[in-house]
C-alpha positions in Angstrom: 8.2 1.2 1.3 11.9 0.9 1.0 14.0 2.7 3.6 17.7 3.7 3.7 19.3 1.0 5.9 22.6 -0.4 7.1 22.0 -4.1 6.3 23.4 -6.1 9.2 21.5 -9.3 8.5 19.6 -10.2 5.3 17.5 -13.2 4.6 19.5 -15.6 2.4 17.1 -15.6 -0.5 18.3 -14.0 -3.8 16.1 -11.1 -4.8 16.1 -12.0 -8.5 14.4 -10.0 -11.2 11.3 -11.8 -12.5 10.1 -11.4 -16.1 6.9 -12.9 -17.3 5.2 -13.1 -20.6 1.8 -11.8 -21.7 -1.2 -13.6 -20.2 -4.8 -13.6 -21.5 -7.2 -11.6 -19.4 -9.0 -14.9 -18.4 -5.9 -15.9 -16.4 -6.2 -13.0 -14.0 -7.0 -14.2 -10.5 -9.9 -12.0 -9.4 -13.4 -12.6 -8.2 -16.2 -10.1 -9.2 -17.8 -8.5 -6.2 -21.2 -8.7 -8.0 -21.0 -12.5 -7.7 -21.5 -12.3 -4.0 -25.0 -12.1 -2.5 -26.4 -8.8 -1.5 -27.5 -7.9 2.0 -29.8 -4.9 2.6 -28.3 -4.4 6.1 -26.0 -1.5 7.0 -22.2 -2.0 6.7 -21.0 -4.6 9.2 -20.7 -3.0 12.7 -17.4 -4.7 13.5 -14.8 -2.1 12.3 -12.4 -4.9 11.4 -14.7 -6.0 8.5 -16.0 -3.6 5.9 -17.5 -5.0 2.6 -18.9 -2.6 0.0 -19.1 -2.5 -3.8 -20.4 -0.3 -6.6 -23.9 1.2 -6.0 -27.1 -0.3 -7.3 -28.5 3.2 -7.8 -27.3 6.8 -7.4 -25.7 7.2 -4.0 -26.7 3.8 -2.7 -24.0 1.3 -1.9 -24.6 -2.4 -2.1 -23.3 -4.2 1.0 -22.0 -7.6 0.4 -22.6 -10.5 2.9 -19.4 -12.3 4.0 -20.4 -15.7 2.6 -19.1 -18.1 -0.1 -16.0 -20.1 -0.6 -13.8 -17.0 -0.3 -15.7 -14.1 1.1 -14.9 -10.5 0.3 -13.9 -8.9 3.5 -13.2 -5.4 2.1 -14.1 -4.0 -1.2 -14.2 -0.4 -2.4 -14.7 0.6 -6.0 -14.7 4.4 -5.4 -18.0 5.3 -6.9 -19.1 8.8 -6.1 -19.1 12.4 -7.3 -16.0 14.1 -8.6 -14.1 15.8 -5.8 -15.5 13.5 -3.0 -13.1 12.1 -0.4 -11.8 8.6 -0.2 -14.3 7.5 2.5 -17.3 8.4 0.4 -20.1 5.9 0.8 -18.5 4.0 3.7 -20.5 3.7 7.0 -17.4 4.7 9.0 -14.1 6.2 7.9 -11.6 3.7 6.7 -8.9 5.8 5.2 -7.0 8.4 7.2 -4.3 10.9 6.4 -0.8 9.8 7.5 1.0 12.6 9.3 4.4 11.0 8.9 5.5 13.6 6.4 6.0 16.0 9.4 9.0 13.9 10.4 10.1 13.3 6.8 9.0 9.6 6.6 11.0 7.7 3.9 12.7 11.0 3.1 9.6 12.4 1.4 9.5 15.9 0.0 5.7 15.9 0.0 3.2 17.2 2.5 0.4 14.6 2.7 -3.1 15.9 2.7 -6.6 14.2 2.4 -7.6 16.9 -0.1 -5.1 15.3 -2.5 -7.0 12.0 -2.5 -10.3 12.5 -4.3 -12.8 10.6 -6.5 -12.8 11.5 -10.1 -16.5 10.8 -10.7 -15.7 7.9 -13.0 -15.2 5.2 -10.5 -11.6 5.9 -9.5 -9.7 7.3 -6.5 -7.0 9.7 -7.6 -4.0 10.6 -5.5 -2.5 13.8 -6.9 1.0 15.1 -6.4 1.5 18.8 -7.2 3.3 21.9 -5.9 0.4 23.3 -3.9 2.3 23.2 -0.6 0.9 24.8 2.6 3.2 27.8 3.3 5.7 26.8 6.0 5.1 23.1 5.8 8.2 21.1 6.9 8.9 17.5 5.7 11.2 16.6 8.6 14.3 18.7 8.5 13.5 20.3 5.1 10.8 22.5 3.6 8.2 20.4 1.8 8.4 21.1 -2.0 5.3 19.1 -3.0 1.8 18.1 -1.7 0.5 14.6 -2.2 -1.5 11.9 -0.4 -0.7 8.9 1.8 -3.9 7.1 2.9 -3.6 4.6 5.8 -6.0 2.4 7.6 -4.2 3.4 10.9 -5.7 6.5 12.5 -2.6 8.3 13.7 -4.1 11.7 14.0 -7.3 11.0 16.0 -7.1 7.4 17.1 -3.6 6.8 18.4 -2.8 4.5 15.5 -5.7 2.2 15.9 -6.8 0.4 12.7 -10.1 0.9 10.9 -9.7 -2.5 9.1 -7.1 -5.2 9.4 -6.7 -8.9 8.4 -4.2 -11.7 8.9 -3.7 -13.5 5.6 -6.0 -13.7 2.6 -5.9 -12.2 -0.9 -5.3 -8.4 -1.1 -5.4 -6.6 -4.4 -5.6 -3.2 -6.0 -6.1 -2.2 -9.7 -4.1 0.9 -10.4 -2.2 2.9 -12.9 0.8 5.0 -11.8 2.5 8.2 -13.0 5.8 8.2 -14.7 8.7 10.6 -13.8 11.8 10.6 -11.7 11.2 11.1 -8.0 7.6 9.7 -8.1 7.1 6.7 -5.8 3.6 5.2 -6.0 2.8 2.2 -3.7 0.2 -0.2 -2.3 1.4 -1.9 0.8 0.6 -3.1 4.3 1.9 -2.7 7.8 1.1 -4.5 11.0 -2.2 -3.3 12.6 -0.4 -3.3 15.9 2.1 -0.7 14.8 1.0 1.6 17.7 2.4 -0.9 20.2 4.9 -2.9 18.1 7.0 -0.2 16.4 7.8 -0.6 12.7 9.6 -2.5 11.3 9.0 -5.2 13.9 5.3 -5.0 13.1 6.1 -6.1 9.5 5.6 -4.7 6.1 4.4 -6.2 2.8 5.0 -4.1 -0.3 2.3 -5.5 -2.7 3.4 -2.9 -5.3 5.8 0.0 -5.3 7.4 1.6 -8.3 9.9 4.2 -9.3 8.5 6.6 -11.9 11.7 6.6 -13.9 11.7 2.8 -14.2 8.5 2.5 -16.1 8.5 -1.3 -16.7 9.5 -2.4 -13.2 7.3 -3.3 -10.3 8.9 -3.6 -6.9 7.6 -6.3 -4.5 9.2 -6.7 -1.0 8.7 -7.8 2.6 10.4 -6.1 5.5 10.8 -7.0 9.2 13.3 -6.0 11.8 14.0 -4.4 15.1 14.2 -0.6 15.6 17.5 0.8 16.7 18.4 3.8 18.8 17.7 6.3 16.0 14.2 5.1 15.2 11.4 7.6 14.7 10.0 8.6 18.1 13.4 8.8 19.8 15.0 12.2 20.5 17.4 11.7 17.5 16.8 14.5 15.0 15.1 13.4 11.8 18.2 14.3 9.7 20.2 11.8 11.6 17.6 9.0 11.5 17.3 7.8 8.0 20.5 5.8 7.7 20.2 4.2 11.1 16.5 3.6 11.7 16.3 -0.2 11.7 18.2 -3.5 11.7 16.5 -5.9 9.2 15.8 -9.5 9.8 14.0 -9.7 6.4 14.8 -7.5 3.5 13.2 -9.8 0.8 12.1 -9.1 -2.7 13.1 -7.5 -6.0 11.9 -6.2 -9.3 9.3 -7.8 -11.7 9.5 -6.7 -15.3 6.2 -6.1 -17.0 5.5 -7.8 -20.4 7.0 -6.1 -23.5 5.3 -2.8 -24.3 3.6 -2.5 -20.9 4.4 0.1 -18.2 3.1 1.0 -14.8 1.2 3.8 -16.5 -1.3 1.2 -17.8 -3.9 -0.5 -15.7 -2.6 -3.5 -13.7 -3.9 -5.6 -10.8 -1.3 -5.9 -8.1 -1.9 -8.6 -5.4 -0.5 -10.7 -2.6 -1.7 -14.0 -1.4 -0.9 -14.5 2.2 -1.2 -17.6 4.3 -0.6 -16.4 7.8 -0.3 -19.9 9.3 2.8 -21.1 11.1 3.9 -22.8 7.8 2.4 -20.1 5.6 3.7 -18.0 2.7 3.5 -14.7 0.8 2.9 -14.9 -3.0 3.0 -11.7 -5.0 1.4 -11.4 -8.4 0.8 -8.9 -11.2 -2.3 -9.4 -13.4 -2.8 -12.9 -11.9 0.7 -14.1 -12.6 2.6 -15.2 -9.5 6.0 -13.4 -9.5 7.7 -14.4 -6.3 7.2 -16.4 -3.1 8.4 -16.1 0.5 7.7 -19.0 2.8 7.6 -19.0 6.6 10.5 -21.4 6.6 12.6 -19.0 4.6 11.6 -16.1 6.8 12.5 -17.9 10.0 11.6 -16.4 13.4 10.6 -13.1 11.8 7.5 -14.9 10.3 5.9 -15.4 13.8 6.9 -11.9 14.8 5.5 -9.9 11.8 3.5 -12.0 9.4 1.0 -14.0 11.5 -0.8 -11.0 12.9 -3.3 -8.7 11.1 -2.0 -6.0 8.8 -3.7 -2.8 7.6 -3.5 -1.4 4.0 -1.8 1.8 2.7 -2.0 3.7 -0.6 0.3 6.5 -1.3 2.1 8.6 -3.9 5.4 9.7 -2.4 7.6 12.4 -4.0 11.3 12.2 -3.4 13.0 10.0 -0.9 16.4 8.3 -0.4 19.0 7.8 -3.1 17.0 4.8 -4.4 14.2 7.1 -5.4 15.9 10.4 -6.0 14.2 13.8 -6.5 12.1 15.0 -9.4 13.9 16.5 -12.3 13.0 18.8 -15.2 11.2 15.9 -17.0 8.9 15.1 -14.1 5.4 16.5 -14.9 3.1 17.9 -12.2 0.4 17.4 -11.3 1.1 13.6 -11.2 -1.8 11.2 -10.6 -2.0 7.7 -9.1 -5.4 6.3 -10.1 -7.0 3.4 -8.2 -9.9 1.5 -9.7 -10.5 -0.8 -6.7 -9.1 -2.2 -3.5 -10.3 -5.6 -2.4 -9.5 -8.1 0.2 -10.7 -11.7 0.5 -10.6 -14.0 3.5 -8.4 -16.7 1.9 -5.5 -16.8 -0.5 -6.2 -17.5 -4.2 -2.8 -18.2 -5.6 
């Protein structure tokens, strides 16, 4: 997600706004999970690979074998009873609460809690932002004003930042619809699975989709990389002094994609990135199967080997407030606000 920065070095690729026309549903680049063979075995023991899909019967998940031209390596369709947590049906927990709100990550005004990420009983995961803040909760230097959810595949609270799932390259996608309103900041993104050892942003970040609730027709797509500087989180520098000096970017690539006329982020869209993690690879972002921008390894330069050849883990979140780019909610922002996720899927190879 975008941070406040002093840009000392920026990749020389113009972050142009991309506009694309309406595309028939048949053009969407997706593969149905039900097209893969079913295995009666328990979920794969290797925690780096989890493959699940909608249940064949009440409470029974169908586990997919990792076979085929482009095997599914992670798939979750969020089937379960209303009020159940995001790990419902998984053999081991994959999603963890991100405690970064305690140091005011990305300038959030929201306390992140797992109880704000629940299934709706209709096949969706819902991240809810509201005003039900735990008394005394502090978002870095300020009192939290909202409660919301940030789900990460890095276990910072109980596992020292170890990843439950990660992958280098492939096709990563989520089908979502996002809330509208100033100060709301929904996102689907990745960070390096080695973030416990290689501090962000050197570990790399791919913003598959992020959006500002008051820019209803724009989808933000970015890649970030850089080296932490003296004020980075984890140093003794107070959080209030950190946000404008926390990293020196080598890559600050990306920009806005405009949705087709009449469409907004409040409608269902499939947001994806195709990632070839090879030495001469690329990142290709897409919305509803339409490629919107590309970053090549050659364009990225040395930062590619540093941040985009190693496995990444996925994150889903609904931030509230942030830097001047996001702003704070105003009188027109409606709470509770809901980010609905229909599915999250990863395939071994790019599709674009």
